[in-house]
C-alpha positions in Angstrom: 19.1 -4.0 4.2 18.2 -1.3 6.7 14.8 -0.9 8.2 14.2 2.6 9.5 11.4 5.2 10.1 10.3 7.1 7.0 11.8 10.5 6.5 10.2 13.5 4.6 12.5 12.8 1.6 10.9 9.3 1.4 7.3 10.4 0.9 7.2 10.4 -2.9 9.2 7.2 -3.1 6.8 5.5 -0.7 3.8 6.8 -2.8 5.3 5.4 -6.1 6.3 2.1 -4.5 2.8 1.6 -3.1 1.2 2.3 -6.5 3.6 -0.1 -8.3 3.2 -2.9 -5.6 -0.6 -2.8 -5.6 -1.2 -2.3 -9.3 -1.2 -6.1 -10.2 -3.2 -7.1 -7.2 -6.8 -8.2 -8.1 -8.2 -7.2 -4.7 -6.8 -3.7 -4.9 -8.9 -0.7 -5.9 -5.7 1.4 -6.3 -6.3 3.5 -3.2 -3.5 2.3 -1.0 -1.0 5.1 -1.8 -3.6 7.8 -1.2 -4.6 6.1 2.1 -1.0 6.5 3.3 -1.0 10.2 2.3 -4.2 10.7 4.2 -3.0 8.8 7.3 0.1 11.1 7.3 -2.0 14.2 6.8 -4.4 13.2 9.6 -1.6 12.4 12.0 -2.8 8.8 12.1 0.4 7.3 10.6 1.6 6.0 14.0 4.5 4.0 12.6 5.8 4.2 9.0 8.9 2.1 8.2 10.9 1.6 5.1 13.3 -1.1 4.0 16.2 0.5 2.3 19.2 -1.1 0.4 22.0 1.0 -1.1 19.8 4.1 -0.9 16.8 2.5 -2.6 13.5 2.0 -0.8 12.4 -1.6 -1.4 9.5 -1.8 1.0 7.2 0.1 3.3 4.7 -0.7 6.1 2.2 1.6 7.8 0.6 1.2 11.2 -2.3 3.4 12.4 -4.9 3.4 15.2 -8.0 1.2 15.0 -11.1 0.9 17.1 -13.0 -2.2 18.1 -16.7 -1.6 18.7 -15.9 2.1 18.7 -13.3 1.9 21.5 -9.7 2.7 20.8 -8.1 0.6 23.6 -4.5 0.8 22.3 -5.0 -1.2 19.2 -3.4 -0.6 15.8 -3.9 -1.7 12.2 -1.2 -3.0 9.9 -1.3 -1.8 6.4 -0.9 -0.9 3.7 2.4 -2.9 3.2 4.3 -2.7 -0.1 7.4 -4.3 -1.5 8.9 -3.7 -4.9 7.4 -6.4 -7.2 10.8 -7.8 -8.2 11.9 -8.1 -4.5 8.7 -9.8 -3.2 9.0 -13.2 -1.5 12.5 -12.4 -0.2 11.6 -11.6 3.4 11.4 -7.8 3.1 7.7 -7.6 4.0 8.1 -10.0 6.9 11.1 -8.0 8.3 9.1 -4.7 8.1 6.1 -6.3 9.9 8.3 -7.9 12.6 10.1 -4.6 13.3 6.8 -2.7 13.3 5.2 -5.1 15.7 8.3 -4.9 18.0 7.9 -1.0 18.0 4.2 -1.2 18.8 4.8 -3.7 21.6 7.6 -1.5 23.1 5.3 1.5 23.0 2.7 -0.3 25.1 0.2 -1.1 22.4 -2.5 -3.7 23.3 -2.3 -5.4 19.9 -2.5 -5.1 16.1 -5.1 -6.2 13.6 -5.2 -6.5 9.9 -7.2 -7.7 6.9 -5.3 -10.2 4.9 -4.4 -13.8 3.8 -4.2 -16.0 6.9 -1.6 -18.2 5.1 0.8 -15.2 4.9 0.1 -13.4 8.2 0.1 -16.4 10.4 3.8 -16.6 9.8 4.3 -13.5 11.9 1.9 -14.4 14.6 -1.5 -13.2 13.4 -4.6 -15.4 13.8 -8.3 -15.2 13.7 -10.8 -16.8 16.1 -13.8 -15.2 14.4 -14.3 -12.7 17.2 -13.2 -9.6 15.2 -15.3 -8.6 12.3 -15.0 -6.1 9.4 -18.0 -5.2 7.4 -19.2 -8.4 5.7 -15.8 -9.9 5.1 -15.1 -13.5 5.8 -13.9 -13.5 9.5 -10.9 -15.7 8.7 -9.3 -12.6 6.9 -9.8 -10.4 10.0 -6.8 -11.2 12.1 -5.1 -9.9 15.2 -2.1 -10.4 17.4 -2.5 -9.6 21.2 0.4 -8.0 23.1 -1.3 -7.4 26.4 -4.8 -7.7 27.8 -7.7 -9.8 26.6 -8.4 -11.0 23.1 -10.7 -8.5 21.5 -14.1 -9.1 20.0 -16.3 -6.8 17.9 -16.3 -4.7 14.8 -12.9 -3.5 13.6 -12.8 0.1 12.3 -9.7 1.5 10.6 -8.6 5.2 10.7 -10.8 7.6 8.6 -8.2 7.6 5.8 -9.4 4.1 4.9 -13.0 5.1 4.6 -12.9 7.7 1.8 -9.9 7.0 -0.3 -9.5 8.8 -3.6 -7.4 7.0 -6.2 -4.6 9.0 -7.6 
């Protein structure tokens, strides 16, 4: 399996993969594929990686800038992340996340935050101390990993693409 940056020829495959991966998820509103398109259009798709095997895209992960209490500070958000349903639970998502985090750290990022299941994301170093918040969501789902500097506290805000998604 090869993990690489997305290329223009991958855009439709990423869109289709994201739709398929999130379709059965009860927490999904079906907006994830459009969020990725908007991140790309707004130049907020800082890192976009695909997992490819024999020419087929099996997974994708996006990283984009976030603010904490309105301040950028070198922080990024992880997501959406998608893996073909029949290839989930085989380490593809984890490999994408680990590589993305390495690239962020190498670029000088302060850290990365996400909204997600602590049982899953703690496996790659994310945790919650309750200091980051997101809307009225349970604080244990608002997680972060610090690369440098102090541990952040305050309201997490994702890129504008996350605010007004239009389902496709």
